[in-house]
VOPAGU-2260 file (C-alpha; in pm, 1 decimal, decimal comma):
REM VOPAGU-2260
SITE   aa  ch    i         X         Y         Z
SITE  MET   A    0  -15618,4    6968,9   -3158,9
SITE  ARG   A    1  -15692,5    6628,0   -3182,2
SITE  GLN   A    2  -15796,2    6406,8   -2870,7
SITE  SER   A    3  -15772,8    6039,9   -2977,1
SITE  PHE   A    4  -16010,8    5748,8   -2771,7
SITE  ARG   A    5  -15928,4    5418,5   -2710,4
SITE  PRO   A    6  -16174,3    5170,6   -2767,4
SITE  LEU   A    7  -16419,4    5104,5   -2494,3
SITE  SER   A    8  -16376,5    4720,8   -2519,0
SITE  THR   A    9  -15974,1    4813,2   -2448,0
SITE  VAL   A   10  -16004,8    5031,5   -2180,7
SITE  LEU   A   11  -16215,0    4723,4   -2016,4
SITE  CYS   A   12  -15987,4    4457,0   -2113,8
SITE  ILE   A   13  -15668,3    4649,9   -1970,1
SITE  SER   A   14  -15859,9    4703,0   -1567,1
SITE  CYS   A   15  -15939,7    4360,5   -1636,4
SITE  ALA   A   16  -15575,1    4265,1   -1628,8
SITE  VAL   A   17  -15512,1    4471,0   -1418,8
SITE  LEU   A   18  -15766,8    4333,0   -1135,9
SITE  LEU   A   19  -15704,0    3983,8   -1192,5
SITE  LEU   A   20  -15339,2    4055,9   -1111,9
SITE  ALA   A   21  -15393,2    4254,2    -788,1
SITE  LEU   A   22  -15678,8    3988,6    -666,8
SITE  PRO   A   23  -15386,2    3698,4    -563,1
SITE  ALA   A   24  -15216,5    4002,8    -316,7
SITE  LEU   A   25  -15555,0    4128,0    -214,4
SITE  ALA   A   26  -15650,0    3757,6    -117,0
SITE  GLY   A   27  -15342,7    3715,0      27,9
SITE  GLU   A   28  -15311,1    3391,5    -207,2
SITE  ASP   A   29  -14904,6    3461,6    -250,5
SITE  ASP   A   30  -14833,4    3492,9      79,2
SITE  GLY   A   31  -14837,7    3130,1     221,2
SITE  ILE   A   32  -15031,6    3179,6     453,1
SITE  PRO   A   33  -15416,8    2964,0     471,5
SITE  ARG   A   34  -15710,1    3179,3     479,9
SITE  MET   A   35  -16102,2    3137,8     552,1
SITE  PRO   A   36  -16371,2    3219,6     237,5
SITE  ASN   A   37  -16394,8    3577,7     353,3
SITE  GLY   A   38  -15993,5    3691,7     346,2
SITE  LYS   A   39  -15875,9    3667,6     646,9
SITE  PRO   A   40  -15602,0    3457,9     760,1
SITE  ASP   A   41  -15740,6    3128,3     952,9
SITE  LEU   A   42  -15569,5    3090,1    1260,8
SITE  SER   A   43  -15704,4    2712,4    1351,6
SITE  GLY   A   44  -15455,5    2485,5    1447,8
SITE  THR   A   45  -15288,9    2318,0    1714,6
SITE  TYR   A   46  -14961,9    2511,8    1909,1
SITE  ASP   A   47  -14644,1    2407,6    2117,3
SITE  ALA   A   48  -14644,1    2711,4    2344,8
SITE  GLY   A   49  -14401,8    2559,9    2489,9
SITE  THR   A   50  -14010,4    2725,9    2524,5
SITE  VAL   A   51  -13693,5    2769,0    2804,5
SITE  THR   A   52  -13706,3    3118,9    2729,3
SITE  PRO   A   53  -13823,9    3266,9    3062,8
SITE  VAL   A   54  -14101,9    3493,0    3090,8
SITE  ASP   A   55  -13967,8    3749,3    3310,6
SITE  ARG   A   56  -13568,0    3825,1    3216,1
SITE  PRO   A   57  -13299,6    3729,1    3429,1
SITE  PRO   A   58  -13118,3    4012,7    3606,9
SITE  GLN   A   59  -12803,9    3970,5    3372,6
SITE  PHE   A   60  -12925,8    4064,1    3094,3
SITE  GLY   A   61  -13026,0    4358,7    3208,6
SITE  ASN   A   62  -13220,2    4633,4    2953,8
SITE  ASN   A   63  -13135,4    4373,1    2665,8
SITE  LEU   A   64  -13385,9    4244,9    2502,0
SITE  TYR   A   65  -13230,4    3980,2    2279,1
SITE  MET   A   66  -12929,6    3733,1    2292,7
SITE  THR   A   67  -12729,1    3600,1    2080,0
SITE  PRO   A   68  -12740,8    3282,4    1920,8
SITE  GLU   A   69  -12446,6    3168,0    2176,1
SITE  GLU   A   70  -12655,4    3257,0    2472,7
SITE  ALA   A   71  -12926,6    3117,8    2322,6
SITE  LYS   A   72  -12764,6    2759,8    2283,2
SITE  ALA   A   73  -12609,4    2754,3    2629,1
SITE  LEU   A   74  -12953,7    2806,9    2745,5
SITE  GLU   A   75  -13158,7    2506,3    2601,2
SITE  GLU   A   76  -12862,5    2246,4    2709,6
SITE  GLU   A   77  -12841,4    2394,4    3073,0
SITE  THR   A   78  -13257,0    2347,6    3089,7
SITE  ALA   A   79  -13158,1    2045,2    2883,3
SITE  ARG   A   80  -12915,6    1919,7    3150,6
SITE  MET   A   81  -13144,5    2076,4    3456,6
SITE  TRP   A   82  -13377,0    1819,8    3404,0
SITE  ARG   A   83  -13103,6    1568,2    3257,4
SITE  GLU   A   84  -13011,4    1592,6    3651,5
SITE  ALA   A   85  -13313,2    1544,7    3786,6
SITE  ASP   A   86  -13403,1    1188,9    3608,8
SITE  GLU   A   87  -13088,2    1128,7    3719,7
SITE  ASN   A   88  -13111,3    1147,7    4075,7
SITE  LYS   A   89  -13459,1     962,2    4101,5
SITE  ASN   A   90  -13345,5     635,9    4252,8
SITE  ALA   A   91  -13657,9     483,6    4096,9
SITE  GLU   A   92  -13513,8     102,9    4157,3
SITE  GLY   A   93  -13461,3     -66,2    4497,3
SITE  PRO   A   94  -13571,4      70,1    4831,7
SITE  ARG   A   95  -13611,9     375,1    4967,6
SITE  GLU   A   96  -13620,4     560,4    5307,9
SITE  ALA   A   97  -13900,7     771,7    5357,1
SITE  PRO   A   98  -13864,4    1194,0    5294,6
SITE  VAL   A   99  -13808,4    1436,5    5487,2
SITE  ALA   A  100  -14107,8    1519,4    5724,3
SITE  GLY   A  101  -14236,6    1794,8    5560,7
SITE  GLY   A  102  -14045,3    1824,5    5231,1
SITE  ASP   A  103  -13649,0    1888,3    5159,5
SITE  GLY   A  104  -13731,5    2233,4    5102,7
SITE  ASP   A  105  -13619,6    2179,0    4709,7
SITE  ASN   A  106  -13956,5    2265,2    4591,0
SITE  ARG   A  107  -13823,1    2307,3    4187,5
SITE  PHE   A  108  -14009,3    2042,0    4076,1
SITE  GLY   A  109  -14323,9    2105,3    4205,6
SITE  GLY   A  110  -14323,1    1812,4    4517,2
SITE  GLY   A  111  -14112,1    1975,2    4782,4
SITE  GLY   A  112  -13903,3    1665,6    4749,1
SITE  VAL   A  113  -14204,0    1430,3    4884,7
SITE  GLY   A  114  -14309,3    1291,5    4577,2
SITE  GLY   A  115  -14437,4    1510,9    4393,4
SITE  TYR   A  116  -14472,5    1559,7    3936,3
SITE  ASN   A  117  -14111,8    1364,0    3888,2
SITE  THR   A  118  -13988,2    1478,6    3570,4
SITE  PHE   A  119  -14184,7    1211,0    3355,0
SITE  TRP   A  120  -14424,3    1484,5    3343,5
SITE  ILE   A  121  -14279,0    1791,5    3326,0
SITE  ASP   A  122  -14242,8    1954,6    2934,3
SITE  PRO   A  123  -14163,4    2282,4    2949,6
SITE  GLY   A  124  -14003,2    2354,3    2605,1
SITE  SER   A  125  -13651,6    2249,0    2486,2
SITE  GLU   A  126  -13575,6    2575,8    2238,0
SITE  ALA   A  127  -13528,0    2998,8    2300,7
SITE  VAL   A  128  -13757,0    3216,9    2156,0
SITE  MET   A  129  -13735,2    3367,1    1819,3
SITE  VAL   A  130  -13922,3    3608,2    1709,9
SITE  ASP   A  131  -13798,5    3892,4    1413,3
SITE  GLY   A  132  -13533,1    3643,5    1339,0
SITE  LYS   A  133  -13349,9    3735,8    1683,8
SITE  PHE   A  134  -13320,8    3522,5    2012,7
SITE  ARG   A  135  -13531,7    3693,3    2283,9
SITE  THR   A  136  -13408,0    3747,4    2668,5
SITE  SER   A  137  -13742,3    3746,3    2803,1
SITE  ILE   A  138  -14115,8    3705,3    2651,3
SITE  ILE   A  139  -14190,7    4048,1    2808,5
SITE  TYR   A  140  -14045,2    4321,4    2665,7
SITE  GLU   A  141  -14262,8    4576,5    2864,0
SITE  PRO   A  142  -14114,4    4764,1    3069,6
SITE  GLU   A  143  -13765,3    4786,3    2922,8
SITE  ASN   A  144  -13655,3    4566,3    3280,4
SITE  GLY   A  145  -13839,0    4297,3    3080,1
SITE  ARG   A  146  -13991,7    4218,0    3425,8
SITE  ARG   A  147  -14306,5    4251,9    3549,4
SITE  PRO   A  148  -14356,2    4585,1    3716,0
SITE  PRO   A  149  -14435,6    4581,0    4088,7
SITE  MET   A  150  -14684,6    4495,1    4260,0
SITE  THR   A  151  -14955,5    4731,8    4425,9
SITE  PRO   A  152  -15019,2    4592,1    4795,9
SITE  ALA   A  153  -15353,2    4475,5    4698,6
SITE  GLY   A  154  -15212,0    4298,3    4429,6
SITE  MET   A  155  -14933,0    4135,4    4683,3
SITE  LYS   A  156  -15181,6    4062,2    4934,1
SITE  LYS   A  157  -15455,4    3891,8    4691,8
SITE  VAL   A  158  -15157,1    3709,7    4594,3
SITE  MET   A  159  -15072,4    3593,3    4930,6
SITE  THR   A  160  -15430,9    3523,8    5002,8
SITE  ASN   A  161  -15428,6    3314,4    4708,6
SITE  PHE   A  162  -15136,0    3075,6    4760,5
SITE  ALA   A  163  -15161,1    3043,2    5136,2
SITE  SER   A  164  -15204,5    2724,3    5120,5
SITE  PHE   A  165  -14867,6    2722,8    4896,9
SITE  ILE   A  166  -14658,2    2931,9    5121,1
SITE  HIS   A  167  -14702,0    2769,5    5355,3
SITE  ASP   A  168  -14423,1    2668,2    5615,0
SITE  ASN   A  169  -14460,4    2304,6    5580,1
SITE  ASP   A  170  -14282,8    2187,0    5960,9
SITE  GLY   A  171  -14534,5    1897,8    5960,7
SITE  THR   A  172  -14751,2    2089,3    6251,4
SITE  ALA   A  173  -15084,9    2233,5    6204,6
SITE  SER   A  174  -14843,6    2554,9    6288,7
SITE  TRP   A  175  -15127,5    2765,3    6128,0
SITE  LEU   A  176  -15338,0    2709,6    6422,0
SITE  ASP   A  177  -15091,7    2970,6    6642,1
SITE  HIS   A  178  -15244,0    3250,6    6455,3
SITE  ASP   A  179  -15589,6    3389,6    6440,5
SITE  GLY   A  180  -15824,8    3418,3    6166,0
SITE  PRO   A  181  -15920,1    3180,5    5861,5
SITE  GLY   A  182  -15594,2    2876,4    5848,0
SITE  PRO   A  183  -15478,5    2810,0    5469,2
SITE  PHE   A  184  -15668,3    2489,5    5445,2
SITE  ASP   A  185  -15982,6    2567,6    5604,2
SITE  GLY   A  186  -16171,2    2405,3    5280,1
SITE  PRO   A  187  -16178,9    2382,7    4928,1
SITE  GLU   A  188  -16240,0    2747,2    4869,3
SITE  SER   A  189  -15926,4    2825,0    5076,5
SITE  LEU   A  190  -15765,9    2696,7    4828,2
SITE  ALA   A  191  -15587,0    2797,2    4541,1
SITE  LEU   A  192  -15751,2    2793,6    4183,4
SITE  ALA   A  193  -15523,6    2601,0    4016,3
SITE  GLU   A  194  -15535,9    2314,1    4315,7
SITE  ARG   A  195  -15947,9    2324,7    4278,7
SITE  CYS   A  196  -15871,1    2243,3    3927,1
SITE  LEU   A  197  -16113,8    2588,0    3860,8
SITE  LEU   A  198  -15819,4    2771,2    3614,9
SITE  GLY   A  199  -15520,4    2680,3    3444,5
SITE  PHE   A  200  -15132,4    2720,7    3574,1
SITE  SER   A  201  -15096,6    2945,0    3331,2
SITE  GLY   A  202  -15302,9    3221,1    3302,2
SITE  GLY   A  203  -15551,8    3288,8    3006,7
SITE  PRO   A  204  -15535,4    3593,7    2912,9
SITE  PRO   A  205  -15280,2    3645,4    2860,8
SITE  MET   A  206  -15154,8    3248,3    2767,9
SITE  LEU   A  207  -14818,5    3234,3    2990,6
SITE  PRO   A  208  -14573,4    2904,0    2896,5
SITE  SER   A  209  -14607,7    2685,4    3166,6
SITE  LEU   A  210  -14418,4    2370,3    3320,5
SITE  TYR   A  211  -14593,2    2160,7    3103,3
SITE  ASN   A  212  -14874,8    2110,4    2929,6
SITE  ASN   A  213  -14832,0    2375,1    2683,3
SITE  TYR   A  214  -15037,1    2267,6    2377,7
SITE  LEU   A  215  -15319,7    2489,9    2265,1
SITE  ARG   A  216  -15612,4    2402,5    2006,8
SITE  VAL   A  217  -15740,4    2710,0    1753,1
SITE  VAL   A  218  -16083,1    2640,1    1623,5
SITE  GLN   A  219  -16209,5    2962,0    1386,3
SITE  THR   A  220  -16471,1    3048,8    1254,2
SITE  ASP   A  221  -16650,5    3422,7    1101,2
SITE  THR   A  222  -16789,3    3532,1    1413,7
SITE  HIS   A  223  -16553,1    3373,5    1657,1
SITE  VAL   A  224  -16217,8    3192,9    1792,4
SITE  MET   A  225  -16209,8    2912,4    2058,4
SITE  ILE   A  226  -15890,6    2821,5    2201,6
SITE  MET   A  227  -15855,7    2562,4    2412,9
SITE  SER   A  228  -15573,9    2524,4    2632,5
SITE  GLU   A  229  -15401,4    2149,9    2729,3
SITE  MET   A  230  -15368,3    2319,8    3083,5
SITE  VAL   A  231  -15691,0    2174,8    3308,9
SITE  HIS   A  232  -15862,3    2215,2    2993,0
SITE  ASP   A  233  -15997,0    2607,4    3037,7
SITE  VAL   A  234  -16176,1    2742,1    2675,0
SITE  ARG   A  235  -16219,1    3107,8    2546,5
SITE  ALA   A  236  -16489,8    3167,8    2336,8
SITE  VAL   A  237  -16411,2    3491,7    2151,6
SITE  ARG   A  238  -16702,4    3688,3    1955,7
SITE  ILE   A  239  -16538,8    3824,4    1647,6
SITE  ASP   A  240  -16670,7    4207,3    1597,5
SITE  ASP   A  241  -16929,7    4220,7    1887,9
SITE  ASP   A  242  -17020,9    4397,3    2204,9
SITE  HIS   A  243  -16903,5    4359,1    2534,7
SITE  ASP   A  244  -17155,4    4164,5    2796,5
SITE  PRO   A  245  -17286,1    4408,8    3066,8
SITE  SER   A  246  -16987,6    4467,5    3288,6
SITE  ASP   A  247  -17153,7    4345,3    3638,0
SITE  ILE   A  248  -17128,1    4006,8    3458,8
SITE  LYS   A  249  -16803,4    3849,5    3560,9
SITE  LYS   A  250  -16656,0    3558,5    3396,2
SITE  TRP   A  251  -16301,8    3364,6    3495,3
SITE  LEU   A  252  -16162,5    3398,1    3188,7
SITE  GLY   A  253  -16299,1    3746,6    3087,8
SITE  ASP   A  254  -16476,7    3853,2    2790,6
SITE  GLY   A  255  -16345,4    3836,4    2513,6
SITE  ILE   A  256  -16376,1    3973,9    2205,6
SITE  ALA   A  257  -16186,3    4022,3    1876,8
SITE  HIS   A  258  -16189,4    4241,1    1577,5
SITE  TRP   A  259  -15950,9    4232,7    1246,7
SITE  ASP   A  260  -15653,5    4483,4    1235,9
SITE  GLY   A  261  -15491,4    4370,2     866,4
SITE  ASP   A  262  -15448,2    4046,7     899,5
SITE  THR   A  263  -15373,7    4033,0    1259,9
SITE  LEU   A  264  -15680,4    3952,3    1523,3
SITE  VAL   A  265  -15685,4    4145,5    1841,4
SITE  VAL   A  266  -15907,6    4017,8    2159,8
SITE  GLU   A  267  -15981,7    4257,8    2415,5
SITE  THR   A  268  -16103,0    4108,6    2737,0
SITE  ARG   A  269  -16270,4    4326,5    3019,9
SITE  ASN   A  270  -16503,2    4182,6    3317,1
SITE  PHE   A  271  -16314,1    3949,2    3478,0
SITE  ARG   A  272  -16413,1    3810,6    3804,1
SITE  ASP   A  273  -16250,6    3879,0    4111,5
SITE  GLU   A  274  -16004,5    3590,1    4145,0
SITE  THR   A  275  -15853,2    3529,1    3795,3
SITE  GLY   A  276  -15614,5    3282,9    3617,6
SITE  LEU   A  277  -15293,4    3523,0    3651,1
SITE  PRO   A  278  -15227,4    3596,2    3989,0
SITE  GLY   A  279  -15255,0    3871,8    4184,8
SITE  GLY   A  280  -15567,7    4007,1    3843,1
SITE  GLY   A  281  -15872,8    4100,5    3929,3
SITE  GLU   A  282  -16234,6    4281,3    3790,5
SITE  THR   A  283  -16008,2    4562,8    3701,0
SITE  MET   A  284  -15771,7    4377,5    3463,9
SITE  PHE   A  285  -15776,0    4503,2    3084,3
SITE  VAL   A  286  -15600,7    4256,3    2887,5
SITE  GLU   A  287  -15545,0    4308,4    2468,3
SITE  GLU   A  288  -15424,3    4024,1    2291,9
SITE  ARG   A  289  -15313,7    3972,2    1897,3
SITE  PHE   A  290  -15217,1    3723,6    1676,9
SITE  THR   A  291  -15062,0    3659,5    1365,8
SITE  ARG   A  292  -15005,1    3398,8    1168,2
SITE  LEU   A  293  -14668,9    3337,7    1024,0
SITE  GLU   A  294  -14562,0    3196,7     659,7
SITE  ASN   A  295  -14444,8    2929,6     808,7
SITE  GLY   A  296  -14738,6    2831,9     996,9
SITE  ASP   A  297  -14670,0    2942,5    1356,3
SITE  LEU   A  298  -14846,1    3224,8    1545,0
SITE  LEU   A  299  -14681,1    3539,5    1684,9
SITE  TYR   A  300  -14885,9    3613,2    2001,2
SITE  HIS   A  301  -14849,2    3951,7    2200,4
SITE  PHE   A  302  -15033,5    4017,2    2485,8
SITE  ARG   A  303  -15076,5    4401,7    2717,8
SITE  VAL   A  304  -15200,0    4399,3    3087,3
SITE  GLU   A  305  -15337,5    4663,9    3270,5
SITE  ASP   A  306  -15473,4    4655,6    3564,8
SITE  PRO   A  307  -15373,5    4889,0    3845,2
SITE  SER   A  308  -15513,9    4732,7    4123,0
SITE  ALA   A  309  -15272,4    4460,5    4047,0
SITE  TRP   A  310  -15020,0    4634,0    3927,0
SITE  THR   A  311  -14820,3    4975,4    3956,9
SITE  ALA   A  312  -14773,2    4992,4    3593,6
SITE  PRO   A  313  -14889,1    4809,4    3259,2
SITE  TRP   A  314  -14644,6    4515,8    3104,0
SITE  ALA   A  315  -14678,7    4351,8    2766,1
SITE  GLY   A  316  -14473,9    4062,0    2606,5
SITE  GLU   A  317  -14451,3    3867,2    2317,5
SITE  TYR   A  318  -14338,3    3499,7    2146,8
SITE  THR   A  319  -14417,8    3263,4    1946,8
SITE  TRP   A  320  -14655,7    2968,7    1930,6
SITE  THR   A  321  -14497,9    2658,0    1708,4
SITE  SER   A  322  -14725,1    2475,6    1501,8
SITE  ARG   A  323  -14819,9    2148,1    1534,6
SITE  PRO   A  324  -15027,8    1976,7    1300,5
SITE  ASP   A  325  -14999,3    1616,3    1311,0
SITE  SER   A  326  -15004,4    1684,3    1745,8
SITE  LYS   A  327  -15382,4    1641,7    1912,4
SITE  VAL   A  328  -15480,6    1821,5    2269,9
SITE  TYR   A  329  -15584,6    1538,7    2507,3
SITE  GLU   A  330  -15828,4    1571,0    2768,6
SITE  TYR   A  331  -15655,7    1682,0    3095,8
SITE  ALA   A  332  -15908,7    1569,3    3354,5
SITE  CYS   A  333  -15831,7    1773,8    3685,2
SITE  HIS   A  334  -16142,8    1769,9    3830,9
SITE  GLU   A  335  -16167,4    1414,8    3729,3
SITE  GLY   A  336  -15859,9    1274,7    3914,2
SITE  ASN   A  337  -15834,9    1562,6    4172,4
SITE  TYR   A  338  -15742,3    1331,7    4489,1
SITE  ALA   A  339  -15459,6    1508,9    4628,6
SITE  MET   A  340  -15713,8    1835,2    4712,7
SITE  GLY   A  341  -15948,9    1588,9    4937,6
SITE  ASN   A  342  -15636,0    1448,8    5063,9
SITE  VAL   A  343  -15494,6    1736,6    5155,5
SITE  LEU   A  344  -15752,4    1869,3    5369,9
SITE  ARG   A  345  -15804,4    1528,3    5510,6
SITE  GLY   A  346  -15447,1    1587,0    5631,9
SITE  ALA   A  347  -15513,0    1876,9    5737,4
SITE  ARG   A  348  -15779,5    1762,0    5977,1
SITE  LEU   A  349  -15550,3    1477,6    6144,4
SITE  LEU   A  350  -15266,6    1746,6    6219,4
SITE  GLU   A  351  -15504,4    1974,3    6385,2
SITE  SER   A  352  -15595,4    1695,0    6601,4
SITE  GLU   A  353  -15276,5    1639,9    6637,0
SITE  TYR   A  354  -15187,7    1939,1    6738,0
SITE  ASP   A  355  -15356,9    2033,2    7082,3
SITE  GLU   A  356  -15279,6    1698,2    7193,0
SITE  PRO   A  357  -15073,4    1699,3    7505,7
SITE  PRO   A  358  -14782,3    1451,5    7505,0
SITE  LYS   A  359  -14785,2    1063,5    7515,8
SITE  LYS   A  360  -14685,7     956,0    7888,0
SITE  THR   A  361  -14398,5     687,6    7838,9
SITE  ASP   A  362  -14386,7     380,4    8148,7
SITE  SER   A  363  -14154,2     436,2    8387,5
SITE  LYS   A  364  -14015,5     104,6    8552,6
């Protein structure tokens, strides 16, 4: 039996041709996704995380993760109508009467009817979330009902304590003096983290959409990913392929360490302080995030939260950050302009000084 051998040069040429044909696919050059010199997807860019899709699913959708295009359009139109009516109802011209003492109780737009943020400042987004070509009824998909699981008693107590200044029944008096113990306006440390401009209003991590300032800036190198949130200018410096700091080193935004799972960047964050940007979360919180660059330039953001001290079960969600290559994230100088916190405390001292005063006597002639 005779064996035939191809010349070595022929074998090498065939091998080289196969390798050259495979290189684009191996490097991902034909998938439309920008890549770093090391071949990993480049997540760098400016993104808009605003959306009309709620974080927690409205009860009427039950366990249905998806909505129809018609339902998504109705949601977008209803949201636009709500903000449009809020604008139309503003009496911005001519003389205006003083607001109702203590506010009118309508706190939907952040001011209780006493002159808080008007709709000029509010920009929650205008489009419903779409993942894999389908509209989502909520950002959260786990548990199945699309809503955060019940909080533990300890978690609820922490939220009540942190937001005591928010949930205080504003009756125009220092009624907190009727109760023993600390009051909601005793000093800067008694106010919520957001009021003190220490952390943003939208968590991070996980990074959730807010009522305004939903832009994000991502800058990536071979060893780090920086994520800057427009809200309160929070900045996360995530290390790639590194070890977590010792557990006794606690951080406001936790200690984030990343690794690549194929073309998805996975960030695991732990070592939080007892107070976090996510109401209720604490030192035992663990957050896993997954960032995947899509062909159209958008970023698919997935997160999972575990904190047995705050929630009775883990919860997870995902939504799309829209690429805004021609936009910028502007400075949010919260501390520099935070006159409101000082005014809140001064107002509380004034109410306290008036609360114990006897009624003024009037002349009876």
